[in-house]
C-alpha positions in Angstrom: 0.0 0.0 0.0 1.2 3.5 -0.8 0.2 6.8 0.6 -1.8 9.3 -1.5 -0.1 12.7 -2.1 -1.9 15.9 -2.9 -0.9 19.6 -3.2 -2.1 21.7 -0.2 -4.2 24.8 -0.6 -5.4 27.6 1.7 -8.2 25.5 3.0 -5.6 23.2 4.5 -3.9 25.9 6.7 -5.4 24.8 10.0 -4.5 21.2 9.4 -1.0 22.2 8.2 -0.4 24.2 11.3 -1.6 21.3 13.5 0.6 18.7 11.9 3.6 21.0 11.7 3.6 21.6 15.4 2.7 17.9 16.3 5.5 16.4 14.2 8.2 18.9 15.2 7.4 18.4 18.9 7.3 14.6 18.5 10.7 14.6 16.8 12.6 17.3 18.6 11.0 18.1 22.0 13.3 15.7 24.0 16.4 17.5 22.6 15.3 21.1 23.1 14.6 23.5 26.0 10.8 23.8 26.3 10.9 27.6 26.2 13.2 27.6 23.1 10.9 25.0 21.5 7.8 27.1 22.1 9.4 30.2 20.7 10.4 28.3 17.5 7.0 26.8 17.1 5.3 30.2 17.4 7.7 31.7 14.8 7.9 28.9 12.3 4.4 27.6 12.4 2.3 30.6 13.1 -0.9 30.8 11.0 0.2 34.0 9.3 3.7 32.7 8.5 2.3 29.4 7.1 -0.3 31.3 5.0 2.5 33.6 3.6 4.5 30.5 2.6 1.6 28.8 1.1 0.6 31.7 -1.2 4.1 32.1 -2.4 4.4 30.3 -5.7 8.0 29.4 -5.0 7.0 27.2 -2.0 4.7 24.2 -2.1 3.2 21.9 0.5 2.0 18.4 -0.2 0.0 16.2 2.2 0.4 12.5 2.2 -2.5 10.3 3.4 -2.4 6.7 4.6 -5.8 4.9 4.4 -7.6 8.3 4.3 -5.7 9.6 7.4 -3.3 12.6 7.1 0.0 11.0 7.8 2.5 13.7 7.0 3.7 16.4 4.6 6.4 17.6 2.3 7.5 21.2 1.8 9.5 22.2 -1.4 11.1 25.5 -2.1 12.6 27.1 -5.2 14.0 30.5 -6.1 14.2 33.0 -3.3 12.2 30.9 -0.8 15.2 28.5 -0.5 17.0 28.9 2.8 20.3 28.7 1.0 21.4 28.7 -2.7 18.5 30.9 -3.8 20.2 32.1 -7.0 20.4 28.6 -8.4 18.2 26.2 -10.3 17.9 23.9 -7.3 14.9 22.4 -5.4 15.0 22.5 -1.6 13.3 19.9 0.4 12.6 22.0 3.5 10.5 19.5 5.4 9.5 15.9 5.3 7.4 15.4 8.4 5.6 12.2 9.2 3.3 11.6 12.2 4.8 9.1 14.6 2.0 6.5 14.1 2.8 6.5 10.4 6.5 6.1 10.6 8.2 3.1 9.1 5.6 2.7 6.4 7.8 4.1 3.6 6.0 7.4 3.5 9.1 9.5 3.9 10.7 7.6 1.1 7.6 8.1 -1.0 7.6 11.9 -0.4 11.3 12.1 -1.2 10.7 10.2 -4.4 7.9 12.7 -5.2 10.4 15.5 -4.7 12.7 13.9 -7.2 9.8 13.7 -9.7 9.0 17.4 -9.2 12.7 18.2 -9.7 12.9 16.2 -12.9 9.8 17.7 -14.4 11.2 21.2 -13.7 14.7 20.4 -14.9 16.3 21.3 -11.6 20.1 20.9 -11.4 20.1 19.5 -7.9 18.0 18.8 -4.9 19.2 19.7 -1.4 18.1 19.9 2.2 19.3 20.7 5.7 19.4 18.0 8.4 20.2 18.5 12.1 23.7 17.1 12.6 22.4 15.0 15.6 19.5 13.4 13.6 21.5 10.3 12.7 18.4 8.4 11.3 17.6 11.2 8.9 21.2 11.6 7.8 21.5 7.9 7.0 18.1 8.0 5.2 19.3 10.8 2.9 22.6 9.1 2.3 20.8 6.1 1.0 19.3 8.4 -1.7 22.8 9.6 -2.7 22.8 12.9 -0.8 26.2 14.1 0.2 27.2 16.8 2.7 28.2 20.0 1.0 28.1 22.5 3.9 26.3 23.5 7.0 24.2 26.4 8.3 22.8 27.6 11.6 19.3 26.5 12.6 17.9 28.6 15.5 15.5 27.1 18.0 14.5 29.9 20.4 17.9 30.9 21.9 19.6 27.7 20.9 21.9 27.8 17.8 22.0 24.4 16.3 23.8 23.1 13.2 22.1 21.7 10.1 24.2 19.8 7.6 23.4 20.8 4.0 23.1 17.7 1.9 22.8 17.8 -1.9 22.2 15.4 -4.8 23.1 16.5 -8.3 20.5 15.7 -10.9 21.7 16.9 -14.2 
């Protein structure tokens, strides 16, 4: 069985905000100060911020469903919405978030495969993403797809400066 992927629209904002907060907390709460985490959640997943991102044509969100239940989502960025390398013909995978009860079903792999399909249709030169240096499972996952470390950048959670490794896969 595979998940069903669909492009999000403004009608999905409430559900997008809910799943964004839920999946981020499930994944990172144990490794972050609660006050820093709350500050980050308010900044990154506020309704107004998500709406701005959603109406920007250079950012796209895709929900994935498993047996009619919302299981996770993918966020892709191009052009100036990329957090790095905005002057290039790259595709950024900013988020692949899967709800904990749907992990280990291959949905993250399916969303990444979908990102590769989008990149191919748009003739992108490469696909890249940032991964927290301490998220060993995610780092190994992306390496299996051929991503290689090409740099690093700061990722701020409240007052805590963390390091994301930038990983890229050349496509052309």
